[in-house]
C-alpha positions in Angstrom: 80.6 113.2 81.5 82.3 116.5 81.4 85.2 117.2 84.4 86.0 121.1 84.7 87.5 122.9 87.3 84.3 124.0 89.0 82.9 120.3 89.1 84.0 118.0 91.9 84.4 114.4 91.7 81.5 113.6 93.5 79.5 115.3 91.0 81.2 113.7 88.1 80.6 110.2 90.0 77.1 111.2 90.7 76.3 111.5 87.5 74.0 109.0 85.6 75.6 106.2 83.6 74.8 107.3 80.2 75.3 103.9 78.8 75.6 100.1 79.4 79.4 100.4 77.7 80.0 103.5 79.9 79.1 101.9 83.2 81.4 98.7 81.9 84.1 101.0 81.2 84.0 102.5 84.7 83.8 99.0 86.2 86.7 97.9 84.2 89.2 100.7 85.3 88.0 100.1 89.0 88.7 96.4 88.6 92.3 96.5 87.3 93.4 98.5 90.6 91.7 96.5 92.9 92.5 93.1 91.6 96.0 93.9 92.8 95.5 95.6 96.0 92.6 95.9 98.8 91.7 99.4 98.8 89.5 99.4 101.5 87.7 103.1 100.9 86.3 103.0 97.4 83.7 105.6 97.1 82.2 108.2 94.9 84.8 110.7 96.0 87.5 108.6 95.3 86.7 108.1 91.8 87.5 110.5 89.1 86.4 110.0 85.5 88.0 111.8 83.0 85.9 113.2 80.1 88.5 113.7 77.2 89.6 110.2 77.9 86.3 108.0 78.1 88.0 105.1 79.0 90.1 106.7 81.7 89.0 106.3 85.5 91.2 107.2 88.2 90.9 105.6 91.7 92.6 108.1 94.0 92.6 108.8 97.8 94.9 105.8 98.6 95.6 105.9 102.3 94.0 102.6 102.8 95.4 100.7 99.9 97.3 97.6 101.3 98.2 94.2 100.4 96.2 91.4 102.0 99.3 89.9 103.6 99.7 93.4 105.6 96.4 92.7 106.7 96.9 89.1 107.9 100.3 89.6 109.4 98.6 91.6 112.4 101.0 94.5 111.4 97.7 96.7 110.8 95.3 97.4 113.8 93.0 99.9 112.7 91.8 101.2 109.5 90.1 104.3 108.2 87.2 104.0 105.7 83.9 105.6 104.7 81.0 103.8 106.7 78.4 104.5 103.7 80.2 102.7 101.6 82.1 100.1 103.8 81.2 96.8 104.0 80.2 95.1 107.7 83.4 93.1 108.0 85.2 96.4 107.6 82.8 98.5 109.9 82.9 95.7 112.4 86.6 95.8 112.5 86.9 92.6 111.4 90.4 92.8 110.0 91.1 89.2 110.0 88.2 88.8 107.8 88.8 91.6 105.2 89.6 90.3 101.6 88.8 91.1 97.9 84.7 90.5 98.8 85.4 93.7 101.0 86.1 95.6 97.7 83.6 93.9 95.9 81.1 95.3 98.0 82.1 98.7 97.9 82.4 98.5 93.9 78.9 97.2 94.3 78.0 100.2 96.4 79.3 102.7 94.2 77.4 101.0 90.9 73.9 101.0 93.2 74.4 104.2 93.7 75.2 105.3 90.1 72.2 103.7 89.0 69.8 103.8 91.9 70.5 107.4 92.5 71.4 106.7 96.5 73.6 104.6 98.5 73.0 101.4 99.8 71.3 100.8 103.3 71.2 98.4 105.5 67.4 97.0 104.2 69.7 96.9 100.6 72.2 94.3 102.2 69.6 91.8 102.8 69.5 88.3 100.6 65.7 89.4 100.5 66.1 92.8 99.0 64.4 93.9 96.0 64.4 97.4 94.3 62.5 99.4 92.2 64.3 100.4 88.9 62.3 103.6 88.0 62.9 106.5 86.2 63.5 107.7 82.3 66.7 105.9 82.0 64.5 102.7 82.5 61.9 103.1 79.8 62.4 100.7 77.4 64.6 98.4 79.5 64.1 94.9 78.8 63.1 93.6 82.0 65.4 91.0 82.2 67.8 93.7 82.8 66.6 94.7 86.1 66.4 91.1 87.0 70.0 91.0 86.1 71.4 94.0 88.2 69.1 92.7 91.4 71.0 89.6 91.2 74.6 91.4 90.8 73.6 93.7 93.4 72.6 90.5 95.7 75.8 89.1 94.9 78.1 92.4 95.6 76.5 94.9 98.5 75.3 91.6 100.5 75.7 91.9 104.1 77.4 88.2 104.3 80.4 87.9 102.3 79.8 84.2 101.6 77.3 85.6 99.4 79.3 88.2 97.2 81.4 87.5 94.1 84.6 85.8 95.1 86.2 89.0 93.5 86.2 91.9 91.1 87.3 89.8 88.5 84.2 87.2 88.6 82.0 90.5 89.1 83.6 91.8 85.7 82.7 88.5 84.3 79.3 88.6 85.3 78.4 92.2 84.3 80.4 91.4 80.6 77.8 88.5 80.3 75.0 90.6 81.1 76.2 93.0 78.5 75.9 90.5 75.8 72.8 88.8 76.8 74.2 85.9 78.4 
């Protein structure tokens, strides 16, 4: 992935992940930021991959970043977000239900869009959702990998937060295990 003055962050993030390792690096960098705070507006436009520093991923547009305790104190009454990438509890304005799983949803939505080439819709959030992994990037891929990706999506972009991974760290462990074939 190359970044130049004429290429926007949207174009950079919408390029296909070139390898499983690159996808893991992208996730690891997102995870490092998310673990300390709730971002609440993770979306492709807020992710920049620096081409010359392949392991450098920057998460920006941090207007909505906050510590969880700021939400639970009642000091925050309304948040800005991007509906296309936001978890259902955020779009419903249920501020008392926002937690790490809210950002897990958004990370899953970004990974979903990178892998499937579209953003998740309401049908994708169902526990019964299934996806077609087609195209040249899936030629020769072990069918078990598509099953594993489905499991990851079922535990990230689930409408019900209880069905999501507890944290970005748990998702990172799952992705690492998948990469090792465990």
